[in-house]
N, C-alpha and C positions, 0 to 999 in steps of 0.2 A: 647793181652793186649795193646801193643804199637800201633797197627793199630787203635784200638778203641780210645785211647787217642788222636791220631792225628786227627781223625774224629771229636772228641769233641772240640778240639782246633780250628779246621776250622769253626765249628758252632759259635765260639766266634769271628770269623773274622780274624783268622790267615790264611796266605797263606799256601799252601802245603809245600813249602820250610821252612817257618818260623816254622811251626809245627814240622817238622822233626828235624830241628836244635835244637829247645828248648828241645824236648823229649830226644834226644841223649846227649845233654849237661847235663841234669838231671841225666842220667844214668852213665856218666863219665865226671868228671870235676876236675880241670880246663883243658882246651884242647886248642890246637893251631887251627887256621883256617884249616890247612891241616888235622889235626886229626878229626875235626868236619865234614869236607867234606867226609872223608873216612868212618866215622861212619854212616853218614846220607845218603850217596849215592848221594850227591848233587855235581854237577860239580864244580871243583876248581875255575873256572872263575866266578861263581856266589856267592861263599861262603862269600866273604867280603861284598858284597851288602846286603845279607841276615842278616849277623851279625850286620851290621851298622843299618839296620831298627829295629832290635830287641833292639839294644842299645838305639836308639832314643825313643822307647816305654818304656824304663826302665826295660826290661825283661832279658837282659843280661848285664854283666859289663866286661870291658876289664881290665886286670891286667898285670903287667910286672913281669915275674917270670924267673929269670936266664937269663935276656936279651932277652927273647922271649915273644911275644905277645900271651896271653892266655885269654880264656873267661870262665866266671862262670855264671850260670843262677840264676834268682830270685828263691827263695825257692818256690816249688810248692804250699805249703799251703798259702803263702803270695799272690801268683798269684790268687788262687781261691778266697781268701777273697777280694782282690782288685777288681776282676771282679764282684763278687757278690754285693759289695757295689755300684760299678758303675752302674750295671744293675738295681738294686733296685731304685737307684736315678733317672736313666733315665726313667724307667717305671712309677715312681711316677710323674715325670714332664709331661710325655706324657698324663697320666690320667687327670691331671689338665688342660693341654693345650687343650686337646680334649673337655673337658667339657665346655671350654670357647667358642669354635668355633662351637660346635654342634648346629644345628638349631632345634628349637622347632618343633616337628612333632608328630602327632598321628599315623603315618604309621609304622607298624612293619612288617618286612618281615618274610617269612617262609623259612627256610634253609633246603635243602635236606641232609639226613644222608644216606650215601651209602657205608660206610666202618666201620669196627669195630673200627678203630682208631678214626674216627669222633665220633662214639657213645661213646667211653670211654672218649674222650676229653671233650665233652659236659656234659656227666654225672658227671664226676669228678668236673668240674667247678661249675655245678649247686648245687651239694651236699655241696661243700666247701663254696659256697656263700650264702646258705640258712640261714635265720635269725629266722624264726618262726616255719615252719613245712615242712614236706615232705610227699607227697602221692606217693606210689609206687605200681605198678602192675608188677609182675615179675615171671619168671620161674627160676628153679634152676640153669640152665646153665649160665644165665646172672647174677644171684645173686652172684654166686661164683666169678665173675670178679669184682664186685663192693662192696662186703661186707667190704673190708678193708677201703673203703672210708666212709662207713656209721658208722663204729665203733666209730671213734673219735667224732661223732656228736650226739650219742644216749643220752647223758646227757643234751644237751642244745637245743634239738629240739623235737617237737612232731612228731612222725613217725608212719604212718599207712601203712601196707603192705597187699596187696592181693597176696597170693602166690599160684602158680599153681603147684600141686604136693605136696609131703611130705615136710612140712616146714623145712627149714634149717637155720632159723633165730630166735633169741630170744630177739629181741630188739623192742621197741615200742609195738604197737598192731598188731598182725598178724592174718589175716583171710585166712584160707585154702580153696581154690576153689575145689569143689568136682567133677567136670566133665571135668578135664583138657584134657583127652584123646578125648572126644567128640569135644571139642573146637579146639584141634589141627587138628583133621581130617577135620572139617568144614573150618577152616581158612588156612590150609596148612602150618602153621608155628607157632612159639612162639611169642606171643605179649609182648610188653613192654611199660609201660607208667610211666613217672616221672613228677611230678609237684612240684615246689619249691616255697613256699610262695604264691601260686596262681598267680605268676607273670611271670613265664616262664615254658614251658612244652616241653617234648621230648616224641615222640611216635615212635615206630619202630616195624617191624615184621622181625623175623629171620627165614629164610627158610632152609629146610633140605640140600639144595645144598651149603649152606654157605653164600649166598647173604643176604644183608640187605636192606630194604626199610623203610625209616622213615623221620621224620621232627622235627625240633626244632624251637621254636619261642617265642617271648614275646607278640605276638598279643593277645589282651584280649579275643577275641572270641575263638581263638584256645586254649588258656589256660583254659577258662571256659568249653569248650567241653571236654578236657582231664580230668579236675578235676571232672566234672559230671560223666564221664565214670567210674573213679575209685570209687567215692563215691557211685554210683549206685551199683557197684559190692559189696561194703561193706554192703550196706543196705540189699542186697539179701543174703549175707553170714550170717548176723545176723538172718534173717528169717529162712534160711536153718538149721542153728545150733539148732534152737528151734522147728521147725516144719517139719523136713525132712520126717518122715514116712507119714504124712498127705499129703505133697506135692507130694510124689511119688504115693500115692494112687489116688490122684486127677488128676495128670498131666502125669503120666507114668515115666518109667525109664529115667534118664537123663533130667527129666522135659521137655520132648519133646513138649508137648502141651502148656506148659507155655512159651517156647521159640519161638513158632510159632506166629510171630507178625501179621500174616495176618488172623488169626482166633482166636476166643475166645471160646475154647472148653475144656471140662474135660473128664476124663475117665468115661465110663458108667458102 
């Protein structure tokens, strides 16, 4: 727990020594510089410098107790609130400043998605930022990782989902794809596509060895392609749900002849 807190403090800009001093002061205070050094494992020659820096930041306070110099930390809750307010203010200003200097441009780049962390980061931001609708093509494995992001949005967005395998979602309109095994064998992995408001899109393939290959972009052509891909599947699912027996009789199991784009034949 302590190690994790120290790492999080360092992410906020604390040095290693500052993090260790603050954490150990929280666990035991008030404390003399000698006691703090002993608790935190920081050399005595450095402890006054570290305490001085923390005092300058308003994170510790020096008190005189029994003729001895001792230190107490800012309450952890106050520290969290302070940094949250400061961070939100900084990010808000950054957003406004960037919008002022951003050059007008019609160029949108396509970013590679090569790790699950990138995938989850972009997916989470897209879902949280959507204002009108979400189109999603997904397998159960990936859905289980993002369902908690979709739940808060189900009442304020139109959501359409193409689900490969047995549906595990009951929000929006769900279309179950009937030949997921065939598609997995053909593609060699699980496909994923997400389009938010028709303005940004993420497409990825998840391979059995755990690797990911995908892309994210706000490029209009890229978004239209991803949107058409999902909508096309939805059109097909509507047809399949109503005419499945006839489709099988005319095109074979798995609609093999329907999916053969280089020929236009039917079962004889």
